[in-house]
C-alpha positions as a printed Julia matrix, in Angstrom:
145×3 Matrix{Float64}:
 110.09   91.5   53.19
 108.25   90.15  56.59
 106.09   87.26  56.09
 103.33   88.72  58.57
 102.6    92.2   59.71
 103.21   92.98  63.54
  99.82   93.76  65.41
 100.14   96.83  67.71
  99.39   95.3   71.3
  97.65   98.78  72.52
  94.55   98.52  70.6
  92.01   98.12  73.02
  88.88   96.01  72.78
  86.09   96.12  75.53
  84.15   92.64  75.94
  80.96   91.64  77.65
  78.8    88.85  78.44
  75.82   91.17  78.64
  74.86   94.98  77.64
  77.2    95.94  80.08
  80.82   96.35  78.9
  84.04   96.13  80.86
  87.75   96.88  80.14
  89.72   93.86  81.44
  92.72   95.37  79.32
  91.81   93.15  76.15
  93.85   93.77  73.16
  93.13   92.3   69.66
  95.71   90.32  68.67
  94.34   89.48  64.97
  91.42   89.28  62.6
  90.41   86.73  60.22
  87.86   85.87  57.7
  85.02   84.54  60.4
  86.18   86.15  63.73
  89.33   87.61  65.7
  91.61   86.53  68.38
  92.59   88.74  71.32
  94.51   88.7   74.76
  92.2    88.89  77.72
  92.95   89.22  81.69
  90.34   86.94  82.13
  89.1    83.69  80.91
  86.21   83.47  78.75
  83.86   80.57  78.92
  83.63   78.46  75.72
  80.39   79.08  73.45
  79.55   82.15  75.52
  78.16   85.19  73.34
  79.81   88.11  73.99
  79.45   91.75  73.02
  82.84   93.32  71.36
  83.26   96.81  71.39
  86.64   98.6   69.77
  86.63  102.27  71.31
  89.56  103.46  69.14
  87.58  104.61  66.22
  84.47  106.83  65.77
  81.82  105.76  65.85
  83.22  102.86  67.91
  83.03   99.3   66.37
  80.37   97.21  67.94
  79.41   93.3   67.29
  78.69   90.21  68.77
  80.46   86.96  69.03
  80.87   83.68  70.28
  83.69   82.26  72.12
  85.37   79.35  70.41
  88.3    78.92  72.21
  90.35   80.08  75.22
  94.17   79.11  76.05
  95.78   80.15  79.09
  99.46   82.05  78.91
 101.77   82.93  81.43
 100.03   86.05  82.07
  96.8    86.21  80.35
  94.49   84.07  78.02
  94.39   84.1   74.2
  90.86   83.84  73.3
  89.2    82.9   69.66
  86.01   84.5   68.97
  83.57   83.94  65.94
  81.86   86.61  64.74
  78.09   86.08  64.77
  77.18   88.2   61.62
  79.7    87.27  58.65
  79.59   90.68  57.33
  81.07   91.89  60.71
  84.71   90.23  59.64
  85.04   92.9   56.82
  84.01   95.86  59.23
  86.42   94.45  61.78
  89.23   94.05  59.17
  88.77   97.86  58.35
  88.67   98.82  61.83
  91.81   96.74  62.54
  93.68   98.83  59.55
  92.35  101.98  61.04
  93.84  100.92  64.33
  97.35  100.21  62.75
  97.02  103.59  61.22
  96.58  105.47  64.35
  99.32  103.15  66.0
 101.59  104.54  63.01
 100.36  107.99  63.99
 101.48  107.95  67.47
 104.65  106.28  66.79
 105.96  108.72  64.33
 105.33  111.33  66.91
 107.04  109.58  69.6
 109.86  108.46  67.39
 110.4   111.54  65.09
 108.5   114.18  66.63
 106.16  114.6   63.65
 102.49  115.49  63.7
 100.54  113.56  61.21
  96.91  114.09  60.79
  94.9   110.82  60.15
  95.33  111.5   56.38
  99.09  111.83  56.29
  99.64  108.97  58.88
  97.21  106.63  56.23
  99.03  107.44  53.36
 102.67  106.85  55.02
 101.39  103.48  56.58
  99.6   102.43  53.16
 103.06  103.11  51.35
 104.73  101.33  53.86
 102.84   98.17  54.87
  99.7    97.89  53.17
 101.24   95.02  51.0
 102.54   93.44  54.17
  99.01   93.17  55.69
  97.71   89.75  55.36
  94.58   89.47  53.24
  91.52   87.33  54.32
  92.96   84.47  52.0
  96.11   84.23  53.64
  94.96   85.32  57.19
  95.64   83.47  60.19
  93.26   80.71  59.88
  93.74   79.58  63.47
  91.32   82.15  64.77
  88.45   79.58  64.37
  90.36   76.29  65.09
């Protein structure tokens, strides 16, 4: 059994320092109790307030956060964002699971040629991966460090 669940790298996230959203090809890395980490093409300024939007779900998930760290990688930046509203962590966690299920649905279509509706994909994903999906108590606490 894996000790962690792989996070799909194709779950887009839109970021904005103001009311205007822009897509810099950012991707969610993981979600923990108080925030999330993501990969971004651009560096984000420490302590800056940003608007976060995940357009993959309907209606799109939107919240606000504060950049708490930003590390340069070889080709992009890894960024830690603390949620402004603690309740948003639970909503973001649900969105993350929905994104995993949608990713699974697309993967099954590509690999096996099976067209699953969202309910079928959710049922299969839950049976196969839900037990490996980290709980908040075992989530990567490094998001906010």
